[in-house]
C-alpha positions as CSV (number, residue, x, y, z in Angstrom):
1,M,-23.1,-50.1,36.6
2,A,-23.7,-50.7,32.9
3,I,-22.8,-48.0,30.1
4,G,-26.2,-47.4,28.9
5,E,-27.4,-45.8,25.1
6,Y,-26.8,-42.3,24.3
7,W,-28.2,-39.5,21.7
8,N,-26.1,-39.6,19.0
9,L,-23.2,-41.5,20.5
10,R,-21.7,-45.3,20.6
11,V,-20.0,-46.4,23.0
12,D,-17.8,-49.3,22.9
13,R,-15.4,-51.0,25.2
14,H,-11.9,-52.7,25.0
15,D,-11.4,-53.7,28.5
16,R,-10.4,-50.8,30.7
17,V,-10.4,-48.9,27.0
18,F,-13.8,-46.7,26.6
19,V,-14.5,-45.8,22.7
20,I,-16.9,-42.9,22.4
21,T,-18.1,-42.0,18.8
22,M,-20.2,-39.3,17.6
23,Q,-22.6,-39.8,15.3
24,K,-24.4,-36.9,15.2
25,A,-25.7,-35.2,11.6
26,P,-24.5,-33.1,10.3
27,E,-20.6,-33.7,10.9
28,N,-21.2,-34.0,14.8
29,R,-21.5,-30.3,15.3
30,L,-21.6,-29.6,19.1
31,N,-25.4,-27.8,20.6
32,V,-25.9,-27.9,24.1
33,R,-27.9,-31.4,23.9
34,F,-24.6,-33.4,22.3
35,A,-22.4,-31.6,24.3
36,Q,-23.8,-32.7,27.6
37,E,-24.8,-35.9,26.0
38,I,-20.5,-36.5,25.6
39,I,-20.5,-35.2,29.3
40,R,-22.6,-37.6,30.3
41,A,-20.9,-40.5,28.6
42,L,-17.6,-39.5,30.0
43,R,-19.1,-39.5,33.9
44,D,-20.7,-42.7,33.6
45,I,-17.6,-44.1,32.3
46,E,-15.8,-42.3,35.1
47,L,-18.8,-44.3,37.1
48,E,-17.6,-48.1,35.9
49,L,-14.1,-47.3,35.8
50,G,-13.8,-46.9,39.5
51,S,-11.5,-43.9,41.4
52,D,-7.7,-44.6,41.1
53,S,-8.0,-47.1,38.6
54,E,-6.3,-47.7,35.2
55,G,-8.6,-46.2,32.1
56,C,-8.5,-44.5,29.4
57,V,-11.2,-43.0,26.9
58,I,-10.9,-42.5,23.2
59,I,-13.6,-39.9,21.1
60,R,-13.6,-40.4,17.5
61,G,-16.2,-39.6,15.0
62,N,-18.1,-41.9,12.6
63,D,-16.7,-42.0,9.1
64,E,-13.7,-40.8,7.3
65,K,-15.2,-37.9,6.2
66,F,-15.4,-35.5,9.7
67,W,-14.7,-35.7,13.2
68,C,-16.0,-32.6,14.6
69,T,-17.2,-29.5,12.6
70,G,-17.4,-27.3,15.5
71,L,-20.6,-25.5,16.9
72,D,-23.7,-25.3,16.3
73,L,-24.0,-21.7,15.2
74,D,-27.8,-21.3,14.5
75,E,-28.3,-22.1,18.4
76,G,-26.0,-19.6,19.3
77,E,-28.2,-17.3,17.5
78,R,-30.7,-18.2,19.2
79,N,-29.6,-19.3,22.8
80,P,-27.0,-16.8,24.3
81,F,-25.9,-19.0,27.1
82,A,-25.8,-22.4,24.5
83,N,-22.2,-22.3,24.6
84,S,-21.9,-21.9,28.6
85,D,-24.3,-24.9,29.3
86,G,-22.6,-27.2,26.7
87,F,-19.6,-26.4,24.7
88,F,-17.2,-24.4,27.6
89,P,-18.4,-27.6,30.1
90,L,-17.2,-29.9,27.4
91,L,-14.1,-28.3,27.3
92,A,-13.8,-27.8,31.3
93,T,-14.8,-31.5,31.9
94,L,-12.0,-32.9,29.5
95,L,-9.4,-31.3,30.6
96,D,-10.1,-32.1,34.7
97,Y,-11.5,-36.0,33.7
98,P,-9.4,-38.4,36.0
99,F,-8.6,-40.7,32.8
100,P,-5.6,-40.2,29.9
101,T,-8.3,-38.9,26.9
102,I,-7.2,-39.4,22.9
103,A,-9.3,-37.4,20.3
104,L,-9.2,-39.9,17.3
105,I,-9.5,-37.2,14.8
106,T,-11.2,-39.3,11.4
107,G,-11.5,-36.6,9.4
108,H,-12.3,-32.9,9.2
109,T,-11.8,-30.4,12.3
110,F,-13.3,-27.4,11.9
111,G,-13.9,-24.1,14.3
112,G,-14.8,-25.4,18.1
113,A,-13.7,-28.4,17.3
114,C,-10.2,-27.3,17.5
115,P,-10.6,-26.4,21.1
116,F,-12.0,-30.0,21.6
117,A,-9.5,-32.0,20.3
118,L,-6.7,-29.7,22.4
119,S,-8.7,-30.6,25.6
120,H,-7.5,-34.3,25.2
121,D,-4.4,-35.6,26.2
122,Y,-3.7,-37.3,22.9
123,R,-4.6,-36.6,19.1
124,I,-4.1,-39.2,16.3
125,M,-5.3,-38.1,13.0
126,N,-6.6,-39.8,9.6
127,S,-2.9,-39.4,7.7
128,K,-4.4,-39.5,4.1
129,R,-7.7,-37.0,4.7
130,G,-9.1,-34.4,6.2
131,F,-7.8,-30.7,7.4
132,F,-7.5,-29.3,11.2
133,S,-8.4,-25.0,10.8
134,M,-9.4,-22.9,13.9
135,P,-11.4,-19.9,12.2
136,P,-12.6,-17.3,14.5
137,V,-10.6,-14.3,13.2
138,N,-12.9,-15.3,9.7
139,L,-16.1,-15.3,11.5
140,G,-16.3,-12.9,14.1
141,L,-16.3,-14.9,16.6
142,H,-14.3,-14.6,20.3
143,F,-14.6,-15.8,23.8
144,P,-12.7,-15.6,27.1
145,G,-10.0,-17.7,26.8
146,I,-10.5,-18.8,23.3
147,G,-6.6,-19.1,22.5
148,T,-5.4,-20.3,25.9
149,L,-5.2,-23.7,24.9
150,P,-2.9,-23.4,21.9
151,R,-0.8,-20.7,23.9
152,L,0.3,-23.7,26.5
153,K,-0.2,-26.6,24.2
154,L,1.7,-25.5,21.2
155,H,4.7,-23.2,19.8
156,P,3.7,-19.9,19.9
157,Q,4.3,-19.6,15.9
158,V,1.4,-22.3,15.6
159,A,-1.0,-21.1,17.7
160,R,-0.7,-17.7,16.0
161,K,-1.2,-19.6,12.8
162,M,-4.5,-21.2,14.1
163,L,-5.9,-18.2,15.9
164,L,-5.2,-15.4,14.2
165,E,-4.6,-16.6,10.1
166,A,-6.9,-19.7,10.3
167,H,-4.4,-21.8,8.7
168,K,-5.5,-25.1,7.7
169,W,-3.2,-28.3,8.8
170,T,-3.5,-31.4,7.0
171,G,-2.6,-34.6,9.1
172,K,1.7,-34.4,8.1
173,E,1.1,-30.9,8.6
174,A,-0.5,-31.2,11.6
175,L,2.0,-33.8,12.5
176,A,4.9,-32.0,11.8
177,D,3.8,-28.6,13.9
178,G,3.1,-30.5,16.6
179,I,-0.4,-30.3,16.9
180,I,-1.4,-33.7,16.9
181,D,0.7,-36.9,18.3
182,E,0.5,-39.5,15.3
183,I,-1.2,-40.3,12.3
184,A,-2.2,-43.2,10.8
185,E,-4.1,-45.1,7.8
186,P,-7.6,-44.9,7.9
187,S,-7.9,-48.8,8.2
188,E,-5.4,-48.7,11.1
189,M,-6.7,-45.4,13.2
190,L,-8.6,-47.1,15.8
191,D,-6.0,-49.7,16.6
192,V,-3.1,-47.3,16.6
193,A,-5.5,-45.2,18.9
194,L,-5.9,-48.3,21.3
195,K,-2.6,-49.5,21.3
196,K,-2.0,-45.6,22.9
197,A,-4.5,-46.0,24.9
198,R,-3.4,-49.2,27.0
199,E,0.2,-47.9,26.8
200,I,-1.4,-45.0,28.7
201,Q,-4.2,-46.2,31.2
202,G,-2.4,-47.5,33.8
203,R,-1.4,-43.3,34.4
204,A,-4.2,-42.6,36.0
205,K,-4.3,-45.5,39.1
206,M,-2.5,-43.4,41.5
207,G,-5.3,-41.1,41.5
208,V,-3.3,-38.3,40.6
209,Y,-3.4,-37.6,36.8
210,S,-5.8,-34.6,36.8
211,L,-4.0,-33.2,39.3
212,L,-1.0,-33.1,37.6
213,R,-2.5,-32.4,34.0
214,N,-3.8,-29.3,35.8
215,E,-0.1,-28.0,36.8
216,L,0.4,-28.3,33.1
217,W,-3.0,-27.0,30.8
218,G,-5.1,-25.6,34.8
219,E,-5.1,-22.0,33.5
220,A,-7.3,-23.1,30.3
221,A,-9.5,-25.2,33.1
222,E,-10.0,-21.9,35.4
223,K,-11.1,-20.0,32.0
224,L,-13.4,-22.4,31.1
225,R,-15.2,-23.0,34.6
226,N,-15.3,-19.3,34.7
227,I,-17.8,-19.4,31.9
228,S,-20.0,-22.4,32.4
229,Y,-23.1,-22.3,33.5
230,V,-23.1,-18.5,33.7
231,H,-26.4,-17.0,32.7
232,G,-26.2,-13.6,34.5
233,R,-24.0,-12.0,31.5
234,A,-23.8,-12.8,27.9
235,V,-19.9,-14.2,27.9
236,T,-20.1,-14.8,23.7
237,A,-21.6,-13.3,21.1
238,P,-23.5,-14.6,17.7
239,A,-20.5,-14.9,14.9
240,K,-21.0,-11.9,12.3
241,A,-19.9,-14.2,9.2
242,K,-20.7,-17.5,8.3
243,I,-19.4,-20.2,6.1
């Protein structure tokens, strides 16, 4: 099948590597429709590549200023099930995806964009511009399992700085603390990500990539699945403050 058109996304193919570029104003904030559109693109790529085959997906920002600035909090105030239908299923999809994934963090990454980035297998960040910061403690935000990805993937002191202190990292600082895997000059970021993608695309060929990933991060995936598409009870509450 051919990869189609998407709402506020562009999908480019480089042989068996697909690059999803987020193009939603303002700042690629995640709402239900946008999260579901990213899931749709991921599923189309999965079908295009086929089962037990090589492949990799890169998700990047549209410019050097922003990668993603988290959730559309206004939608969350109007729709108590927004995250259950959009954000949580998106993270769960990435954590269970059959191909390696790379977050190409082109710029600022705030709030819900941090677990979004951590849901990818690898993270490459702009060396010149952009901060990485997860401030739920400053906003009065919580959902079950919000700390699971930082706890599983990061050093305990780094996870504490992220979740309980809302620390703001530059690319170089994020690399030093193990949040990201590489930094790259803005003009070279895509080439660096494509090089990495070609190195790792073959790891999906035996059909066990997602199974092995779940051995590492399955606790986070399970928690997210448990709060996805839940409409009989509220699993999140609106933020108590805004920034």
